[in-house]
C-alpha positions, 0 to 999 in steps of 0.5 A: 499499500502506497503512503500518502506523500507529505506536501510541502509546507507552503512558503510564508512571507513577512517584513524583514526585522533587524534579526534577519541581516545574515539570513538575507545577506546569505541569500544575496551572496548565493544569488549574486554569481561573484565569489567576492560577494560579501567583500564587494557589498562591503566595499559599496558600504551595504554591511549589516548595519547600513541595511539595518538603518535603512530600514529604519528610515527609507527603505522597507522589505520582505522575505520568504521562508520556506522548509525552516530557512529564508530562500529569498527578499526584496527590498524598496526605497521609498525615498527614490521609488526604486526596487532596490533589491531582490533574490531568490535561491535558484532552487526555489525559482519558479515558484512564484516567490519572486513575483510575490516579493516584488509585488510587496515592494511595488504596492508598498512603493506605489503606496508611498505616493510614487506613480512609477517605479524603478529598478537597475539590472543587468544589460544582458539580454540573455540575463533571466532577470530581465525576461522576469521583469518584463513578464512582470510588466517592467519596461526599458527605460535607459542604458547608461555607460557604466553598463547598468539597465534602468527599467520602470513600472508605472502604477496601474492606474498611471498612463504615459503621454507621448514622451514617456512621462506618467500622466494620472489616468482620468478617474 
């Protein structure tokens, strides 16, 4: 007789707190394809303490836990409308976790009054992140000479004029 298979516990989402720094840094470094990730983050001024300070003031973020561990997170910056970072462990991709985390940040930034939110990502068209963002309604905005691709997404109720600037829809 076959034993019923145990169903995996569904992932849970919660706001990032000050005690989550080790877990989110671990996820970020494991998803960065860079064996010097921790050193580079520190060189950029991104440390446990600096992120804790950002979360007290300008930033807010959410994480996803599955199978007893943090498997992804995303954060935004309310002072400029930036979707600051998103990272999901490779073995948890394709399960809707990234989409859910991104939506949490987008919704928060829109609730903070932004008609348009933005992010930077790799300029390489073959990088999965570019297709992921496009699939979720993000569009290319500009390419910088340093190689950063800027993408943007308008609040669902916002239309663009002929120059690409957001204009609120009549209600």
